[in-house]
C-alpha positions as CSV (number, residue, x, y, z in Angstrom):
1,M,212.2,-68.2,142.1
2,I,213.2,-71.2,140.0
3,L,214.6,-68.8,137.3
4,N,216.6,-66.8,139.9
5,T,218.0,-70.0,141.4
6,L,219.1,-71.2,137.9
7,I,220.7,-67.9,137.2
8,C,222.6,-67.9,140.5
9,S,223.6,-71.5,140.0
10,Y,224.9,-70.7,136.5
11,L,226.9,-67.7,137.8
12,K,228.5,-69.8,140.5
13,S,229.4,-72.5,138.0
14,Y,230.8,-69.8,135.6
15,S,232.9,-68.4,138.4
16,H,234.5,-71.8,139.2
17,W,234.9,-72.6,135.5
18,A,236.5,-69.2,134.8
19,H,238.9,-69.7,137.7
20,S,240.1,-72.9,136.2
21,R,240.9,-71.2,132.9
22,R,243.5,-68.8,134.4
23,R,246.3,-71.0,133.2
24,R,245.9,-69.2,129.8
25,N,247.9,-66.1,129.1
26,F,245.1,-63.7,130.0
27,N,242.9,-63.0,133.0
28,I,239.2,-63.8,133.0
29,V,237.2,-60.9,134.3
30,K,233.9,-61.6,136.1
31,P,231.3,-59.4,134.4
32,N,230.6,-56.3,136.5
33,I,226.9,-57.1,137.0
34,L,225.2,-55.3,139.8
35,Q,221.5,-54.7,140.5
36,S,219.6,-54.5,137.2
37,H,216.1,-53.5,136.2
38,N,215.4,-56.5,134.0
39,V,216.2,-60.2,134.3
40,I,218.4,-61.2,131.3
41,V,219.5,-64.8,131.0
42,L,223.0,-65.0,129.6
43,L,224.2,-68.0,127.5
44,P,226.9,-70.0,129.2
45,V,230.3,-69.3,127.7
46,F,231.0,-72.9,126.8
47,M,228.0,-72.8,124.5
48,L,229.6,-70.2,122.4
49,Q,232.9,-71.9,121.7
50,N,231.7,-74.4,119.1
51,G,228.9,-74.5,116.6
52,V,227.2,-71.3,117.5
53,N,227.2,-68.5,114.9
54,T,228.6,-65.0,115.4
55,K,225.2,-63.4,115.6
56,N,224.3,-65.4,118.6
57,Q,227.6,-64.6,120.2
58,D,227.1,-60.9,119.5
59,D,223.6,-61.1,121.0
60,C,224.9,-62.8,124.2
61,W,227.6,-60.2,124.8
62,M,225.4,-57.3,124.0
63,N,222.9,-58.7,126.4
64,M,225.5,-58.5,129.1
65,A,226.4,-55.0,128.1
66,I,222.7,-54.0,128.4
67,K,222.5,-55.5,131.9
68,L,225.5,-53.5,132.9
69,A,224.1,-50.3,131.4
70,S,220.9,-50.6,133.4
71,N,222.9,-50.0,136.6
72,G,223.3,-46.4,135.4
73,I,219.5,-45.7,135.3
74,G,218.8,-42.5,137.2
75,L,222.5,-41.6,137.6
76,T,223.8,-40.4,134.2
77,S,221.7,-37.4,133.1
78,P,222.2,-35.6,130.9
79,N,224.1,-38.5,129.4
80,P,222.5,-41.9,128.5
81,C,223.0,-45.2,130.3
82,V,225.6,-47.2,128.5
83,G,227.3,-50.6,129.1
84,A,230.4,-52.1,127.5
85,V,232.1,-55.5,127.5
86,I,235.5,-56.5,126.0
87,V,235.6,-60.1,124.7
88,H,238.7,-62.1,123.7
89,E,238.3,-65.7,122.5
90,N,234.8,-65.8,124.0
91,Q,236.0,-64.6,127.4
92,V,235.2,-61.3,129.1
93,I,238.5,-59.5,129.7
94,G,237.0,-56.1,130.6
95,S,233.6,-54.6,131.4
96,G,232.0,-51.4,132.7
97,F,229.2,-49.0,132.6
98,H,228.7,-45.2,132.7
99,K,228.2,-44.3,136.3
100,K,227.6,-40.6,136.3
101,A,227.9,-37.5,134.0
102,G,231.5,-36.3,134.2
103,L,232.9,-39.7,135.0
104,P,234.4,-42.0,132.3
105,H,232.0,-43.4,129.7
106,A,231.3,-47.1,129.5
107,E,234.0,-47.9,126.9
108,R,236.7,-46.2,129.0
109,E,235.4,-48.0,132.1
110,A,235.7,-51.4,130.3
111,I,239.1,-50.5,129.0
112,A,240.3,-49.4,132.4
113,D,239.0,-52.7,133.9
114,G,240.8,-54.7,131.3
115,V,244.1,-52.8,131.8
116,A,243.8,-53.2,135.6
117,N,243.6,-57.0,135.0
118,G,246.6,-57.0,132.7
119,N,244.7,-57.7,129.5
120,A,245.7,-54.6,127.5
121,P,248.0,-56.6,125.2
122,L,245.0,-58.6,124.1
123,F,242.8,-55.6,123.0
124,A,244.1,-55.6,119.4
125,D,242.6,-59.1,119.0
126,S,239.4,-58.4,120.9
127,T,235.9,-57.2,120.3
128,L,234.4,-54.3,122.2
129,Y,230.6,-54.5,122.7
130,V,228.9,-51.3,123.6
131,T,225.1,-50.6,123.8
132,L,225.4,-47.1,122.2
133,E,227.5,-45.8,119.3
134,P,230.8,-44.5,120.9
135,C,231.1,-40.8,121.3
136,S,233.4,-39.1,118.8
137,T,233.5,-35.5,120.2
138,S,234.9,-34.0,123.4
139,G,232.6,-33.0,126.3
140,K,233.3,-33.4,130.0
141,T,235.4,-36.4,128.9
142,P,237.5,-37.1,125.8
143,P,236.0,-39.0,122.8
144,C,235.7,-42.7,123.3
145,T,236.8,-43.2,119.7
146,D,240.3,-42.0,120.8
147,A,240.6,-44.7,123.4
148,I,239.4,-47.4,120.9
149,L,242.0,-46.2,118.3
150,K,244.7,-46.1,120.9
151,Y,244.3,-49.8,121.7
152,R,243.5,-50.8,118.1
153,F,240.6,-53.1,118.9
154,K,240.0,-55.7,116.2
155,R,236.2,-55.1,116.1
156,V,233.6,-52.8,117.7
157,V,230.0,-53.9,118.0
158,Y,227.3,-51.4,119.1
159,G,223.5,-51.6,119.4
160,S,222.0,-48.1,119.1
161,E,223.0,-45.3,116.9
162,D,223.6,-41.9,118.5
163,P,220.2,-40.1,118.6
164,N,221.9,-36.8,118.0
165,P,221.8,-36.2,114.2
166,K,225.1,-34.2,114.4
167,H,227.0,-37.3,115.7
168,R,225.1,-40.2,114.2
169,G,227.4,-42.6,112.3
170,A,230.5,-40.5,113.0
171,A,232.1,-43.1,115.2
172,A,231.7,-45.9,112.7
173,D,233.3,-43.7,110.0
174,I,236.3,-42.9,112.2
175,L,236.9,-46.5,113.3
176,E,236.4,-48.0,109.8
177,Q,238.8,-45.5,108.3
178,A,241.3,-46.7,110.8
179,G,240.8,-50.3,109.8
180,I,238.6,-51.4,112.7
181,K,235.7,-53.6,111.8
182,V,232.4,-52.1,112.9
183,T,229.1,-54.0,113.4
184,R,226.0,-51.9,114.0
185,G,222.4,-52.7,115.2
186,V,223.0,-55.7,117.4
187,L,220.0,-56.0,119.8
188,E,219.1,-52.6,118.5
189,K,215.5,-52.7,119.8
190,E,216.6,-53.6,123.3
191,C,219.4,-51.0,123.3
192,D,217.0,-48.3,121.9
193,H,214.6,-49.1,124.8
194,L,217.4,-48.4,127.3
195,I,218.0,-44.9,125.9
196,R,214.4,-44.0,125.0
197,G,214.4,-41.1,127.5
198,F,217.7,-39.8,126.2
199,R,216.3,-39.9,122.7
200,V,213.4,-37.7,123.8
201,N,216.0,-35.4,125.5
202,M,218.0,-35.1,122.2
203,L,215.2,-34.9,119.7
204,E,212.5,-32.9,121.6
205,G,214.7,-31.0,124.1
206,R,212.6,-32.1,127.1
207,P,212.7,-34.7,129.9
208,W,211.1,-38.1,129.7
209,V,208.0,-38.0,131.9
210,I,206.8,-41.0,134.0
211,A,203.3,-40.6,135.5
212,K,202.8,-42.6,138.7
213,S,199.4,-43.1,140.3
214,A,198.2,-45.3,143.1
215,M,194.5,-45.9,143.1
216,S,191.6,-48.2,144.0
217,L,190.0,-50.6,141.6
218,D,187.4,-48.0,140.7
219,G,190.1,-45.4,140.0
220,R,190.1,-43.3,143.2
221,I,193.2,-41.9,144.8
222,S,191.7,-40.8,148.1
223,R,189.7,-42.5,150.9
224,S,187.2,-41.3,153.5
225,P,188.9,-39.2,156.3
226,E,188.4,-41.9,159.0
227,R,190.4,-44.5,157.1
228,S,194.2,-44.7,156.5
229,Q,195.0,-42.5,153.5
230,W,197.4,-45.2,152.2
231,L,195.7,-47.1,149.4
232,T,198.6,-49.4,148.4
233,N,200.8,-51.6,150.6
234,E,204.3,-51.1,151.9
235,K,205.9,-53.2,149.1
236,S,204.3,-50.9,146.5
237,R,205.3,-47.8,148.3
238,S,208.9,-49.1,148.5
239,F,208.9,-49.6,144.8
240,V,207.8,-45.9,144.4
241,H,211.1,-44.9,146.1
242,T,212.9,-47.0,143.6
243,L,211.1,-45.2,140.8
244,R,212.2,-41.9,142.3
245,A,215.8,-43.2,142.2
246,E,215.4,-43.8,138.5
247,C,214.5,-40.1,138.0
248,D,216.2,-36.7,138.2
249,A,213.1,-34.9,139.5
250,V,209.7,-35.5,141.1
251,L,206.9,-33.1,140.0
252,T,203.7,-32.5,141.9
253,G,201.0,-29.9,142.4
254,G,200.6,-27.3,145.1
255,N,197.4,-28.9,146.2
256,T,199.2,-32.2,146.9
257,V,201.7,-30.4,149.0
258,R,199.0,-28.5,151.0
259,L,196.9,-31.6,151.6
260,D,199.5,-34.4,152.1
261,N,202.8,-32.6,152.9
262,P,204.9,-35.2,151.1
263,S,208.7,-35.6,151.3
264,L,209.1,-36.9,147.7
265,T,212.6,-38.2,148.5
266,I,214.3,-41.6,148.2
267,R,214.1,-43.3,151.7
268,K,213.1,-46.9,151.5
269,P,213.7,-48.3,148.0
270,D,213.1,-52.0,147.3
271,R,216.7,-52.4,145.9
272,P,220.1,-50.9,146.6
273,V,220.7,-47.4,145.3
274,S,224.1,-46.2,144.2
275,P,225.8,-43.8,146.6
276,L,226.4,-41.6,143.6
277,K,222.6,-40.9,143.4
278,E,221.5,-37.5,144.6
279,Q,218.0,-36.9,145.9
280,P,215.7,-35.9,143.0
281,W,214.7,-32.3,142.4
282,R,211.3,-31.6,143.8
283,I,209.2,-29.4,141.5
284,I,205.9,-27.9,142.9
285,L,203.5,-26.3,140.4
286,T,201.0,-23.8,141.9
287,H,199.0,-20.7,141.1
288,D,200.1,-19.0,144.3
289,A,203.5,-19.8,145.8
290,S,202.5,-18.0,149.0
291,S,199.8,-20.6,149.6
292,I,202.4,-23.3,150.1
293,P,202.8,-23.7,153.9
294,A,206.2,-22.4,155.0
295,D,206.7,-25.5,157.2
296,S,206.2,-27.9,154.4
297,I,208.7,-30.8,154.4
298,C,209.9,-29.9,150.8
299,L,210.7,-26.4,152.0
300,T,212.3,-27.2,155.3
301,D,214.2,-30.5,155.2
302,E,217.9,-31.1,154.5
303,F,217.2,-31.2,150.7
304,R,215.2,-28.0,150.6
305,D,217.8,-26.5,148.2
306,R,216.6,-29.1,145.6
307,T,213.0,-27.8,145.7
308,L,211.6,-25.5,143.0
309,V,208.3,-23.8,143.4
310,V,206.9,-22.6,140.0
311,E,203.9,-20.3,139.7
312,N,201.3,-20.0,137.0
313,V,202.4,-22.5,134.4
314,F,200.2,-22.5,131.4
315,N,202.5,-24.2,128.9
316,Y,203.8,-27.5,130.2
317,L,206.0,-28.2,127.2
318,E,207.9,-24.9,127.7
319,L,208.3,-25.7,131.4
320,L,209.8,-29.1,130.6
321,K,212.2,-27.7,128.1
322,K,213.4,-25.1,130.6
323,L,213.9,-27.8,133.2
324,Y,216.0,-29.8,130.8
325,N,218.0,-26.9,129.5
326,D,218.6,-25.1,132.9
327,K,218.8,-28.0,135.3
328,K,219.8,-30.9,133.0
329,I,216.7,-32.8,134.2
330,G,216.4,-35.8,131.9
331,T,213.6,-37.8,133.6
332,I,210.7,-36.6,135.7
333,L,208.4,-38.7,137.9
334,L,204.9,-37.1,137.9
335,E,203.4,-37.7,141.4
336,A,200.4,-35.5,141.4
337,G,196.6,-35.4,141.7
338,G,194.2,-36.2,138.9
339,C,194.0,-32.6,137.5
340,L,197.7,-32.3,136.8
341,V,197.9,-35.8,135.5
342,R,195.1,-35.1,133.1
343,E,196.8,-31.9,131.9
344,F,200.0,-33.7,131.1
345,L,198.1,-36.5,129.3
346,K,196.1,-33.9,127.4
347,A,199.3,-32.2,126.2
348,G,200.8,-35.6,125.1
349,L,203.6,-35.2,127.6
350,V,203.4,-38.4,129.6
351,D,205.8,-40.9,128.1
352,E,205.4,-43.8,130.5
353,W,202.7,-44.9,133.0
354,V,203.2,-46.7,136.3
355,G,199.8,-47.5,137.9
356,F,199.4,-49.2,141.2
357,Y,196.0,-50.7,141.9
358,A,194.9,-51.7,145.4
359,P,192.2,-54.5,145.8
360,I,189.7,-51.9,147.1
361,I,186.5,-50.4,145.7
362,I,185.9,-47.1,147.4
363,G,182.9,-45.7,145.5
364,G,183.8,-42.0,146.1
365,G,186.7,-39.6,146.5
366,T,189.2,-38.1,144.0
367,D,189.8,-39.6,140.6
368,G,193.3,-40.7,139.5
369,V,192.7,-38.9,136.3
370,A,190.3,-35.9,136.7
371,P,187.1,-36.3,134.7
372,G,186.6,-34.1,131.6
373,P,186.1,-34.3,127.9
374,F,187.5,-37.2,126.0
375,L,191.2,-36.9,125.2
376,E,191.8,-36.0,121.6
377,H,194.5,-38.7,121.5
378,E,194.0,-41.7,123.8
379,A,197.0,-42.9,125.7
380,H,197.7,-46.5,125.0
381,L,200.3,-48.6,126.9
382,E,202.7,-50.5,124.6
383,Q,203.7,-53.9,125.8
384,P,202.7,-53.3,129.4
385,V,204.5,-55.2,132.2
386,V,202.4,-56.4,135.2
387,N,204.0,-56.9,138.6
388,I,202.5,-58.1,141.8
389,F,203.4,-56.4,145.1
390,G,201.6,-58.4,147.8
391,D,198.0,-57.9,147.0
392,D,198.6,-54.8,144.8
393,V,198.9,-54.9,141.0
394,C,201.3,-52.6,139.2
395,I,201.0,-52.0,135.4
396,R,203.9,-50.3,133.7
397,G,204.4,-49.4,130.1
398,D,205.4,-46.7,127.6
399,I,202.6,-44.6,126.2
400,C,201.7,-44.2,122.5
401,Y,199.1,-41.6,121.7
402,R,196.5,-42.6,119.1
């Protein structure tokens, strides 16, 4: 609470300070910071003007670009989340992030923002900060390197290299040949984390898989019939809707649909969701499609055209590759029973774990991960983050198999 108050107080002070600077020959642009997935403390601009080295300045502005990029989580597949900031004399004169595939990339959003504020004449003496190496080939939109060359930016700073080996380093070559200074690898680790799902998409040709499970302290996911079947509280369940908003699809098993008849939609997230966000695909794996009740919510609601029922899957990797190639599904939330979760862990296909733990000991019922032989490669959480939702505990982290 104290940190949030300080951040809000700083942003208000920055806004008043920036307003007083408008007597200069350019317009200050308030950074386009919306809801983000991580709290990032930004250095006040006045701290950057004297006695602070270029590296710290670069880190500060890249931090801002990362915060912007996080607004695209769950929206941009098959593209990555990217943020960009244009800085002139330690002032932001343009900012933006990639909002959805087919819409302008972050660099073009930032340029358009700067142009709209009358700052285009300053671009030739400005630095463009972008979380990912600018694209240099045409797709649904023109290459961002073309826009950078058009306005002759003095310097371009990026964090991550393009994971695609065919494109990696191409932008830097193009820009440097045109006389634009390029700095690579600023906050590279943080920028890489932002696009880790996209990296799996590019290098493995499959979606990033997040396994979500809600269980008791003794690892059970079901209760006795006479009790409420909800293990976790409303705050935890609301965060699950936010998780769905981060993903392109929710995958579950036929048994879960038969027993629970879930909606698997985004209804009550704990933070605002972009109006550009579509409901996730719902993928049901079963041995017999005819055993799924015809009146199941997933088959009858207004989003039924975004439900896929898949029979007799024996190779989960091939399924994931097909979903990525055919449906451009870049991130999947695995909301399933213990057997399916175990199968994905066994195959080494769970990339991230989100576990909710209710302060209950049940002593019976279904296991969150079905019992069986030891996994050949244990799943270890790297740098797990712990959040508290009321009296529930949530542990989230990327998985490393050892």
